[in-house]
N, C-alpha and C positions, 0 to 999 in steps of 0.2 A: 795382793794379786799380781800375778805373774805376766809378763808383756808375751803378746803371740810371738813367735820367731817369725823372721821376713821370711817370703814368698822368693823364693829362687827361680829366676825368671830364665827362658831361652830365648833365643833368635824367634823360632816358630811361635812363640806364645807373645813374643813382642808383635810379631807381623799379623796376629790373629785381633790383637787390641786397633789397629787402625784401620782407618774406615779411607779407602781410596779418593774419596770425594772432599774429606775432610783432612788436611794435614796437621792441626793442633790440636790437643795440646800433644808435643812431637813425645813419642817414646823409644825410649834407646834400651840397651840392657850394656852392662860390662861387666863380666864376671857373674854372670846371675843378677846384679843389681838393677833393678828398673830404675831408670832417669825419666822421669817426664818432666818437663818446660812447656809453661804455657808461649802462646804465642809473643813473639819478640816485639819489643816496641822498636814504634815507626823509624828512629836514628839507626836500631841494629841493621835494619833491612835497608837503610842507604849507605851506611859504611859495606856491608855486604855487597849491594847492587855493584861499589864503585869500584870494590875490588878484582870481584868477575869480570867488570869491563876489561880491568887494565890486563887480566890473565888472558881475558881471551886475545885481546889485540896482541898480547907476547907472543901468547902459542899459534896465531897466525905467520908472523916471525920467523919464530924458532918450532917448527913442527914437529911433532913428536908426543905432547899431550892433548890431552881434552878435557875442558873446564865443565865441573858441576857444579851444581847448588843443591842444598837441599830442598825437598826428600830425599833421603835414597836410601839405601839398603845395602850396607858395606857390611859384610861379615867374616870374619876369620877363626871362626865357631860355634860351636852349639849355643853359647852362653855370651855372645857377643851379636849388637847390632848398632852401628852406629851411622849419624847421618850430619857430617860436617858441616858448616855453612855454607862452605865455597873448597873445593878439592881439584886437585889435577891428575888424572891416570893416565897411562901408558896408551897410544894411538891406537894398539893392537887391539887392547881390552876394552876399551869405549866402543870401538867398531862392532864385539858382541852384540851389544845393546840387551845386553841381561845382567841384572844385578848378580846374580851368584858368580856371575864371570870375573866382576872388578871387585879385585881384591889388593890392588898394587897400588899407594896411593902416593903420588910424587911429592904434593905438598899438600897438606890437612891445614885448613884455617877455622877455627873458631872465634867468632865477632863477639864480645864477653857482655850479657845482660844482666840486670840483678840477679834474675833467677836463675843463671848458666854458670854462675862463677866456680863454684866447686866443682861439677862436674868437669867444664872444660879447664881449669886449672889441676886438678888432680887426678879427678878418675877416668876420664876421656884421653889426657895429655898422659899417663902412664900406660894406658894400653895404644896408642900410638907409637909410644917407645918401645913396647914388649913387640909390636908388629913390625917394626924396623920401618915405620915412614921416615924417610931421611929428615923432613924439613915439618916442623909444627910451629903454624903463626899462632898466637894467641893476640888479639887486638883487642886493645881497652880503647873505646871510646870516652871513658870519662877520666883518665889518667894522661891519653895519650900519647898510650907506647903500645909498641908491640913486643910480644915475647917470642926469641925465635928458641926453636927449640931441635934438639937431635935426637935421635937414640942412646947418646953416650950422656948426655947430660944431667948434673944436678940442679944446676942452677941454669936458667935463660939468659939468652945474650938478648937486652934491654934496649931497642931501637926506639929513637926518637926523633930521629931525624929523618933517615931512611932504610930501609927494608930491602934486603937482597935477594935474591932465590937464583939460583944458575940450577937448573936440572942437568943431569951427564947427558954429552953433546951437544950443550948447548953453545955456539959462539958467540953469543952477549948476553946477560946474565941482567933479569928484571929488576928494574929498580924503582921502589914504591917510594914516593913522598908522603910521609907521615903526616904532616902536616895537610898535605892537600885533601890527603886520602880522607883525616878527621874531621876537616873544615866543617863551619857550621854553614847551612844555606847553599 
């Protein structure tokens, strides 16, 4: 007996799966592949909130970007809809207050959970690189490492002490202390 061919999912199909009052499971699609992840563990949320707070404080000092967290609706075509855990977009796009006009990610961050490793490390990472996202961080709370990717990278730069992000036009870079970000408690 043969297996049924997987369904090719469009961004519109994924949007139709989402109930605005409930954000989990999270539905995304990359090149038509449906990505479904359950609600993240509390540790994931702690790390996400810490990083978002650091980015908000940084963008207050270094204007030019607006910080968002998922749920989101970032799409670069009919077969892609992603929801980075934390991301920064140019202020001009953020001011439109409309997901269809937010297409430029200055920084995208995914915090790994056991259920998201494959999608975050491979599927979404490759799509972020294809879209030209200049900096993509994969935060791995279990190994206490931040993987730093750029569009041209074949392998990440592994940061165990300090992750640095300097968007265009910044006078000062953001420095994230990895140990502090991933401290328990």
